[in-house]
The first five atom37 places (N, CA, C, CB, O) and aatype in JSON, in Angstrom:
{
  "aatype": [20, 20, 20, 20, 20, 20, 20, 20, 20, 20, 20, 20, 20, 20, 20, 20, 20, 20, 20, 20, 20, 20, 20, 20, 20, 20, 20, 20, 20, 20, 20, 20, 20, 20, 20, 20, 20, 20, 20, 20, 20, 20, 20, 20, 20, 20, 20, 20, 20, 20, 20, 20, 20, 20, 20, 20, 20, 20, 20, 20, 20, 20, 20, 20, 20, 20, 20, 20, 20, 20, 20, 20, 20, 20, 20, 20, 20, 20, 20, 20, 20, 20, 20, 20, 20, 20, 20, 20, 20, 20, 20, 20, 20, 20, 20, 20],
  "atom_mask": [
    [1, 1, 1, 1, 1],
    [1, 1, 1, 1, 1],
    [1, 1, 1, 1, 1],
    [1, 1, 1, 1, 1],
    [1, 1, 1, 1, 1],
    [1, 1, 1, 1, 1],
    [1, 1, 1, 1, 1],
    [1, 1, 1, 1, 1],
    [1, 1, 1, 1, 1],
    [1, 1, 1, 1, 1],
    [1, 1, 1, 1, 1],
    [1, 1, 1, 1, 1],
    [1, 1, 1, 1, 1],
    [1, 1, 1, 1, 1],
    [1, 1, 1, 1, 1],
    [1, 1, 1, 1, 1],
    [1, 1, 1, 1, 1],
    [1, 1, 1, 1, 1],
    [1, 1, 1, 1, 1],
    [1, 1, 1, 1, 1],
    [1, 1, 1, 1, 1],
    [1, 1, 1, 1, 1],
    [1, 1, 1, 1, 1],
    [1, 1, 1, 1, 1],
    [1, 1, 1, 1, 1],
    [1, 1, 1, 1, 1],
    [1, 1, 1, 1, 1],
    [1, 1, 1, 1, 1],
    [1, 1, 1, 1, 1],
    [1, 1, 1, 1, 1],
    [1, 1, 1, 1, 1],
    [1, 1, 1, 1, 1],
    [1, 1, 1, 1, 1],
    [1, 1, 1, 1, 1],
    [1, 1, 1, 1, 1],
    [1, 1, 1, 1, 1],
    [1, 1, 1, 1, 1],
    [1, 1, 1, 1, 1],
    [1, 1, 1, 1, 1],
    [1, 1, 1, 1, 1],
    [1, 1, 1, 1, 1],
    [1, 1, 1, 1, 1],
    [1, 1, 1, 1, 1],
    [1, 1, 1, 1, 1],
    [1, 1, 1, 1, 1],
    [1, 1, 1, 1, 1],
    [1, 1, 1, 1, 1],
    [1, 1, 1, 1, 1],
    [1, 1, 1, 1, 1],
    [1, 1, 1, 1, 1],
    [1, 1, 1, 1, 1],
    [1, 1, 1, 1, 1],
    [1, 1, 1, 1, 1],
    [1, 1, 1, 1, 1],
    [1, 1, 1, 1, 1],
    [1, 1, 1, 1, 1],
    [1, 1, 1, 1, 1],
    [1, 1, 1, 1, 1],
    [1, 1, 1, 1, 1],
    [1, 1, 1, 1, 1],
    [1, 1, 1, 1, 1],
    [1, 1, 1, 1, 1],
    [1, 1, 1, 1, 1],
    [1, 1, 1, 1, 1],
    [1, 1, 1, 1, 1],
    [1, 1, 1, 1, 1],
    [1, 1, 1, 1, 1],
    [1, 1, 1, 1, 1],
    [1, 1, 1, 1, 1],
    [1, 1, 1, 1, 1],
    [1, 1, 1, 1, 1],
    [1, 1, 1, 1, 1],
    [1, 1, 1, 1, 1],
    [1, 1, 1, 1, 1],
    [1, 1, 1, 1, 1],
    [1, 1, 1, 1, 1],
    [1, 1, 1, 1, 1],
    [1, 1, 1, 1, 1],
    [1, 1, 1, 1, 1],
    [1, 1, 1, 1, 1],
    [1, 1, 1, 1, 1],
    [1, 1, 1, 1, 1],
    [1, 1, 1, 1, 1],
    [1, 1, 1, 1, 1],
    [1, 1, 1, 1, 1],
    [1, 1, 1, 1, 1],
    [1, 1, 1, 1, 1],
    [1, 1, 1, 1, 1],
    [1, 1, 1, 1, 1],
    [1, 1, 1, 1, 1],
    [1, 1, 1, 1, 1],
    [1, 1, 1, 1, 1],
    [1, 1, 1, 1, 1],
    [1, 1, 1, 1, 1],
    [1, 1, 1, 1, 1],
    [1, 1, 1, 1, 1]
  ],
  "atom_positions": [
    [[0.76, -1.25, 0.02], [0.08, -0.12, -0.08], [0.96, 1.17, -0.13], [-0.83, -0.1, 0.98], [2.17, 1.01, -0.02]],
    [[0.37, 2.69, -0.31], [1.14, 3.33, -0.83], [1.19, 4.35, 0.6], [0.71, 3.8, -2.34], [0.25, 4.1, 1.36]],
    [[1.98, 5.29, 1.03], [2.36, 5.89, 1.77], [0.78, 6.77, 1.6], [3.86, 6.4, 1.55], [0.08, 6.81, 0.59]],
    [[0.47, 7.55, 3.25], [-0.67, 8.26, 2.76], [-0.32, 9.46, 3.84], [-2.3, 7.4, 2.84], [0.16, 9.11, 4.92]],
    [[-0.57, 10.88, 3.58], [-0.29, 11.94, 4.04], [-1.65, 12.63, 4.78], [0.35, 12.65, 2.95], [-2.83, 12.44, 4.5]],
    [[-1.12, 13.42, 5.73], [-2.33, 14.22, 6.47], [-1.63, 15.17, 6.32], [-2.92, 13.97, 7.98], [-0.44, 15.15, 6.0]],
    [[-2.47, 16.34, 6.6], [-2.44, 17.77, 6.33], [-3.09, 17.95, 7.54], [-3.12, 18.39, 4.97], [-4.15, 17.33, 7.59]],
    [[-2.8, 18.65, 8.64], [-3.52, 18.96, 9.78], [-3.34, 20.73, 9.93], [-2.88, 18.0, 11.12], [-2.23, 21.24, 10.11]],
    [[-4.59, 21.5, 9.81], [-4.61, 22.87, 10.52], [-5.37, 22.83, 11.5], [-5.01, 23.98, 9.78], [-6.47, 22.26, 11.52]],
    [[-4.71, 23.62, 12.65], [-5.17, 24.09, 13.72], [-4.85, 25.47, 14.18], [-4.87, 23.28, 14.54], [-3.82, 26.14, 14.17]],
    [[-6.32, 25.69, 14.66], [-6.34, 27.53, 15.11], [-6.41, 27.56, 16.47], [-7.75, 28.55, 14.55], [-7.25, 27.02, 17.19]],
    [[-5.31, 28.35, 16.83], [-5.71, 28.2, 18.27], [-6.33, 29.72, 18.97], [-4.27, 27.65, 19.12], [-5.9, 30.84, 18.66]],
    [[-7.51, 29.42, 20.07], [-7.64, 30.42, 20.49], [-6.73, 31.53, 21.22], [-8.36, 30.11, 20.95], [-5.74, 31.15, 21.84]],
    [[-7.05, 32.94, 21.17], [-6.17, 34.07, 21.09], [-5.43, 33.64, 22.66], [-7.09, 35.78, 20.9], [-4.25, 33.97, 22.79]],
    [[-6.01, 33.03, 23.66], [-5.01, 33.15, 24.75], [-4.82, 31.89, 25.12], [-5.38, 33.99, 25.93], [-4.86, 31.63, 26.32]],
    [[-4.51, 30.61, 23.95], [-4.0, 29.11, 24.03], [-2.62, 28.96, 23.03], [-5.33, 27.99, 23.45], [-2.08, 27.87, 22.84]],
    [[-2.2, 30.06, 22.52], [-1.27, 29.54, 21.83], [0.12, 29.09, 21.91], [-1.29, 30.08, 21.22], [0.9, 28.81, 21.01]],
    [[0.3, 29.08, 23.52], [1.82, 28.6, 24.16], [1.01, 27.3, 24.18], [2.64, 29.34, 25.9], [1.61, 26.42, 23.57]],
    [[-0.13, 26.91, 24.68], [-0.62, 25.68, 25.38], [-0.55, 24.88, 24.07], [-2.19, 25.76, 26.22], [0.06, 23.82, 24.22]],
    [[-1.03, 25.08, 22.79], [-1.16, 24.37, 21.55], [0.08, 24.0, 20.93], [-1.89, 25.12, 20.63], [0.36, 22.93, 20.4]],
    [[1.0, 25.33, 21.13], [2.34, 24.69, 20.74], [3.05, 23.7, 21.45], [3.21, 25.59, 20.64], [3.76, 22.87, 20.87]],
    [[2.85, 23.75, 23.18], [3.56, 22.77, 23.77], [2.82, 21.43, 23.28], [3.63, 22.98, 25.35], [3.51, 20.45, 23.0]],
    [[1.76, 21.4, 23.21], [0.89, 19.92, 22.87], [1.55, 19.48, 21.8], [-0.79, 19.99, 22.47], [2.11, 18.39, 21.86]],
    [[1.6, 20.33, 20.54], [2.2, 20.06, 19.48], [3.51, 19.7, 19.36], [2.04, 20.87, 18.87], [3.91, 19.07, 18.38]],
    [[4.42, 20.15, 20.54], [5.91, 19.6, 20.6], [5.44, 17.76, 21.17], [7.12, 20.79, 22.05], [5.66, 16.7, 20.59]],
    [[4.95, 17.96, 22.14], [4.63, 16.55, 22.51], [4.25, 15.7, 22.03], [4.08, 16.38, 23.15], [4.81, 14.6, 22.05]],
    [[3.11, 15.98, 21.39], [2.54, 14.64, 20.07], [3.2, 14.55, 18.91], [1.03, 14.82, 19.41], [2.95, 13.6, 18.17]],
    [[4.28, 15.66, 18.49], [5.47, 15.36, 17.34], [6.13, 14.48, 17.77], [6.44, 16.4, 16.93], [6.25, 13.43, 17.15]],
    [[6.83, 14.75, 19.14], [8.02, 13.97, 19.59], [7.94, 12.55, 19.69], [8.42, 14.39, 20.81], [8.9, 11.78, 19.61]],
    [[6.82, 12.25, 19.87], [5.81, 10.81, 20.26], [5.59, 10.04, 19.26], [4.34, 11.04, 20.76], [5.91, 8.86, 19.19]],
    [[4.87, 10.87, 18.2], [4.54, 10.4, 17.15], [5.8, 9.78, 16.21], [3.78, 11.41, 16.6], [5.84, 8.65, 15.73]],
    [[6.73, 10.73, 16.07], [7.99, 10.09, 15.15], [8.51, 9.01, 15.56], [9.16, 10.89, 15.01], [9.35, 8.47, 14.84]],
    [[8.15, 8.46, 16.76], [8.7, 7.66, 17.25], [7.9, 6.0, 17.19], [8.93, 8.31, 18.46], [8.3, 4.86, 17.42]],
    [[6.79, 6.52, 16.83], [5.93, 5.28, 16.22], [6.72, 4.72, 14.51], [3.98, 6.01, 15.95], [7.22, 5.4, 13.62]],
    [[6.55, 3.48, 14.61], [7.14, 2.91, 13.61], [6.47, 2.98, 12.25], [7.36, 1.69, 13.97], [7.06, 2.65, 11.22]],
    [[5.38, 3.36, 12.27], [4.72, 3.8, 10.86], [4.75, 5.0, 10.45], [3.45, 3.58, 10.75], [4.4, 5.31, 9.31]],
    [[5.15, 5.81, 11.29], [5.71, 7.3, 10.82], [7.04, 7.23, 10.05], [6.01, 8.3, 12.16], [8.09, 6.59, 10.17]],
    [[6.55, 8.14, 9.2], [7.63, 8.37, 8.44], [8.07, 10.3, 8.55], [7.13, 7.72, 6.78], [9.15, 10.84, 8.3]],
    [[7.17, 10.73, 8.87], [7.55, 12.24, 9.01], [6.16, 12.91, 9.71], [7.96, 13.0, 7.34], [4.97, 12.65, 9.55]],
    [[6.62, 13.55, 10.27], [5.96, 14.57, 11.32], [6.46, 15.8, 11.81], [5.78, 13.99, 12.43], [7.09, 15.96, 12.86]],
    [[6.09, 16.83, 10.84], [6.69, 18.18, 10.81], [5.24, 19.13, 11.29], [7.42, 18.58, 9.05], [4.14, 19.12, 10.74]],
    [[5.69, 19.97, 12.56], [4.95, 21.22, 12.98], [5.23, 22.22, 12.15], [5.21, 21.69, 14.31], [6.44, 22.44, 12.08]],
    [[4.52, 22.94, 11.46], [5.17, 24.7, 11.2], [3.96, 25.49, 11.44], [5.81, 25.19, 9.38], [2.81, 25.05, 11.52]],
    [[4.39, 26.87, 11.58], [3.33, 27.75, 12.27], [3.63, 28.91, 11.22], [3.57, 28.16, 14.11], [4.7, 29.27, 10.71]],
    [[2.44, 29.34, 11.07], [2.18, 30.74, 10.05], [2.97, 32.02, 10.6], [0.39, 31.23, 10.01], [2.88, 32.61, 11.67]],
    [[3.66, 32.19, 9.65], [4.2, 33.54, 9.79], [3.83, 35.01, 9.87], [4.78, 33.56, 9.07], [4.42, 36.02, 10.24]],
    [[2.5, 34.72, 9.32], [1.58, 36.07, 9.72], [0.7, 36.02, 10.82], [0.67, 36.48, 8.63], [0.34, 37.04, 11.42]],
    [[0.33, 34.89, 11.1], [-0.48, 34.2, 12.18], [-0.22, 33.24, 13.0], [-1.37, 33.78, 11.78], [-0.67, 32.1, 12.9]],
    [[0.74, 33.74, 14.08], [1.32, 32.85, 15.25], [0.37, 31.83, 15.69], [1.69, 33.7, 16.51], [0.79, 30.73, 16.04]],
    [[-1.09, 32.16, 15.7], [-1.95, 31.21, 16.34], [-2.49, 29.93, 15.26], [-3.22, 32.09, 16.94], [-3.4, 29.14, 15.5]],
    [[-1.79, 29.99, 14.24], [-2.23, 28.64, 13.4], [-1.28, 27.99, 12.77], [-3.18, 28.86, 12.36], [-0.46, 28.4, 11.95]],
    [[-1.45, 27.01, 13.19], [-0.51, 25.92, 13.02], [-0.86, 24.61, 11.95], [-0.33, 25.38, 14.44], [-2.0, 24.16, 12.07]],
    [[-0.03, 24.0, 10.99], [0.21, 23.09, 10.14], [0.83, 22.2, 10.75], [0.79, 23.45, 9.13], [1.67, 22.45, 11.61]],
    [[0.53, 21.17, 10.43], [0.96, 19.51, 10.04], [1.05, 18.56, 9.31], [0.68, 18.92, 10.37], [0.04, 17.95, 8.95]],
    [[2.32, 18.2, 8.91], [2.56, 17.52, 7.47], [3.04, 16.02, 8.54], [4.12, 18.5, 6.09], [3.89, 15.84, 9.41]],
    [[2.09, 15.26, 7.97], [2.49, 13.97, 8.22], [2.72, 12.98, 7.28], [1.74, 13.52, 8.92], [2.3, 13.21, 6.15]],
    [[3.4, 11.74, 7.53], [3.33, 10.85, 6.03], [3.49, 9.69, 7.08], [4.77, 11.07, 4.49], [4.31, 9.64, 8.0]],
    [[2.65, 8.89, 6.8], [2.73, 7.45, 7.7], [2.4, 6.37, 6.2], [1.14, 7.33, 9.34], [1.7, 6.59, 5.21]],
    [[3.29, 5.08, 6.62], [3.17, 4.02, 6.0], [1.97, 3.67, 5.2], [3.39, 3.24, 6.8], [1.92, 3.4, 4.0]],
    [[0.8, 3.72, 6.27], [-0.13, 2.97, 5.79], [-1.11, 3.51, 6.51], [0.04, 1.58, 5.85], [-0.76, 4.31, 7.38]],
    [[-2.76, 3.19, 6.32], [-3.82, 3.87, 6.96], [-3.39, 2.67, 8.45], [-5.69, 3.81, 5.94], [-3.38, 3.15, 9.58]],
    [[-3.09, 1.35, 8.26], [-2.81, 0.95, 9.89], [-2.02, 1.61, 10.72], [-2.25, -0.25, 10.08], [-2.27, 1.72, 11.92]],
    [[-0.94, 2.14, 10.12], [-0.3, 3.02, 10.92], [-1.21, 4.48, 11.75], [0.8, 3.45, 9.92], [-1.24, 4.88, 12.92]],
    [[-1.77, 4.89, 10.63], [-2.52, 5.9, 11.17], [-3.56, 5.61, 12.24], [-3.11, 6.48, 10.17], [-3.66, 6.18, 13.33]],
    [[-4.3, 4.65, 11.76], [-5.25, 4.18, 13.21], [-4.57, 3.55, 14.36], [-6.37, 3.03, 12.87], [-5.09, 3.27, 15.44]],
    [[-3.13, 3.34, 13.93], [-2.58, 2.66, 15.61], [-1.98, 4.36, 16.32], [-0.64, 1.0, 15.39], [-1.77, 4.38, 17.53]],
    [[-1.81, 5.33, 15.71], [-1.36, 6.69, 15.79], [-2.94, 7.25, 16.51], [-0.8, 7.42, 14.04], [-2.88, 7.7, 17.65]],
    [[-4.16, 7.21, 15.86], [-5.26, 7.9, 16.6], [-5.33, 6.76, 17.59], [-6.73, 8.29, 15.73], [-5.38, 7.5, 18.57]],
    [[-5.36, 5.72, 18.04], [-5.45, 5.35, 19.29], [-4.14, 4.98, 20.35], [-6.26, 4.33, 19.12], [-3.99, 4.02, 21.09]],
    [[-3.14, 6.31, 20.06], [-2.31, 5.86, 21.03], [-2.29, 6.84, 22.15], [-1.01, 5.61, 20.5], [-2.82, 7.95, 22.11]],
    [[-1.45, 6.19, 23.42], [-1.85, 7.32, 24.62], [-1.09, 8.67, 24.33], [-1.36, 6.78, 26.28], [-1.58, 9.63, 24.91]],
    [[-0.44, 8.82, 23.86], [0.17, 10.31, 23.37], [-0.79, 11.37, 22.53], [1.47, 10.01, 22.32], [-0.88, 12.6, 22.62]],
    [[-1.74, 10.09, 21.36], [-2.72, 11.08, 20.62], [-3.87, 11.39, 21.75], [-3.44, 10.33, 19.11], [-4.22, 12.55, 22.0]],
    [[-4.17, 10.75, 22.11], [-4.99, 10.84, 23.36], [-4.84, 12.11, 24.36], [-4.66, 9.62, 24.15], [-5.79, 12.84, 24.65]],
    [[-3.43, 12.28, 24.88], [-3.42, 12.73, 25.59], [-3.32, 14.95, 25.07], [-2.41, 11.74, 26.29], [-3.38, 15.99, 25.72]],
    [[-3.13, 14.52, 23.32], [-3.02, 15.76, 22.98], [-3.62, 16.18, 22.63], [-2.46, 16.08, 22.52], [-3.36, 17.28, 22.13]],
    [[-5.35, 15.47, 22.58], [-6.91, 15.86, 22.17], [-6.98, 16.09, 23.32], [-8.06, 14.89, 21.51], [-7.74, 17.05, 23.17]],
    [[-6.81, 16.02, 24.65], [-7.19, 16.56, 26.11], [-6.77, 17.57, 25.99], [-6.74, 16.0, 27.35], [-7.5, 18.56, 25.94]],
    [[-5.47, 17.65, 25.9], [-4.34, 19.16, 26.01], [-4.96, 20.27, 25.03], [-2.44, 18.82, 25.33], [-4.8, 21.45, 25.34]],
    [[-5.68, 19.91, 23.79], [-6.07, 20.92, 23.07], [-7.82, 21.37, 22.96], [-5.47, 20.54, 21.8], [-8.31, 22.21, 22.2]],
    [[-8.54, 20.49, 24.02], [-9.74, 20.74, 23.72], [-10.36, 21.81, 24.28], [-10.35, 19.8, 23.91], [-10.15, 21.77, 25.49]],
    [[-11.13, 22.91, 23.91], [-11.85, 23.91, 24.44], [-10.4, 25.03, 24.24], [-12.58, 23.5, 26.16], [-10.42, 26.08, 24.87]],
    [[-9.48, 24.78, 23.56], [-8.34, 25.7, 23.25], [-8.41, 26.17, 21.76], [-6.94, 24.96, 23.53], [-7.66, 27.09, 21.42]],
    [[-9.18, 25.66, 20.94], [-9.11, 25.74, 19.46], [-10.46, 26.43, 19.16], [-8.94, 24.24, 18.7], [-11.58, 26.27, 19.64]],
    [[-9.93, 27.33, 18.12], [-11.15, 27.76, 17.01], [-11.25, 26.73, 15.92], [-10.86, 29.27, 16.2], [-12.37, 26.38, 15.55]],
    [[-10.64, 26.45, 15.61], [-10.39, 25.66, 14.14], [-9.69, 24.66, 13.95], [-9.84, 26.34, 13.23], [-8.48, 24.82, 14.09]],
    [[-10.21, 23.22, 13.54], [-9.33, 22.18, 13.15], [-9.85, 21.57, 11.81], [-9.22, 21.11, 14.27], [-11.04, 21.3, 11.66]],
    [[-8.74, 21.32, 10.68], [-9.03, 20.87, 9.59], [-8.18, 19.42, 9.34], [-8.79, 21.99, 8.63], [-7.0, 19.44, 9.71]],
    [[-8.55, 18.54, 8.92], [-7.26, 17.3, 8.96], [-7.89, 16.83, 7.21], [-7.45, 15.55, 10.74], [-9.09, 16.79, 6.95]],
    [[-6.95, 16.56, 6.32], [-7.12, 16.08, 5.35], [-6.34, 15.12, 5.29], [-7.11, 16.77, 4.51], [-5.21, 15.33, 5.73]],
    [[-6.73, 13.47, 4.63], [-5.78, 12.47, 4.46], [-5.5, 12.41, 2.83], [-6.33, 11.05, 5.11], [-6.46, 12.42, 2.06]],
    [[-4.52, 12.37, 2.48], [-4.2, 12.16, 0.91], [-3.39, 11.13, 0.78], [-3.53, 13.31, 0.18], [-2.53, 10.76, 1.58]],
    [[-3.77, 10.5, -0.64], [-2.88, 9.64, -1.21], [-2.26, 10.37, -2.37], [-3.53, 8.36, -1.59], [-2.96, 11.32, -2.75]],
    [[-1.23, 10.2, -2.98], [-0.44, 10.59, -3.95], [-0.88, 9.7, -5.18], [1.03, 10.49, -3.52], [-0.89, 8.47, -5.17]],
    [[-1.26, 10.55, -6.3], [-1.93, 10.1, -7.58], [-1.58, 10.38, -8.54], [-2.97, 10.33, -7.77], [-2.15, 9.99, -9.55]],
    [[-0.32, 11.3, -8.57], [0.69, 12.02, -10.26], [1.73, 12.18, -9.57], [0.25, 13.78, -11.24], [2.76, 12.62, -10.09]]
  ]
}
């Protein structure tokens, strides 16, 4: 099966930018240790410091499923709960 890519966008609430950044550091560090993770990179918008984009590459859907059920991803979801204004997740497959 081909690799899958995830583009996740998060917009933090005005008073929660540093908390979201800390949670992103933790989830990225732990996710990079997962067997199915090829890449997990966190970006911050240069014109809007409350907007974060995470670019992930996974070996398979099974690897994504394992990640989504991991303790560190559960902790991340709890850490950002109520602290974000927007969340968008796109799972992509390369076609060309």
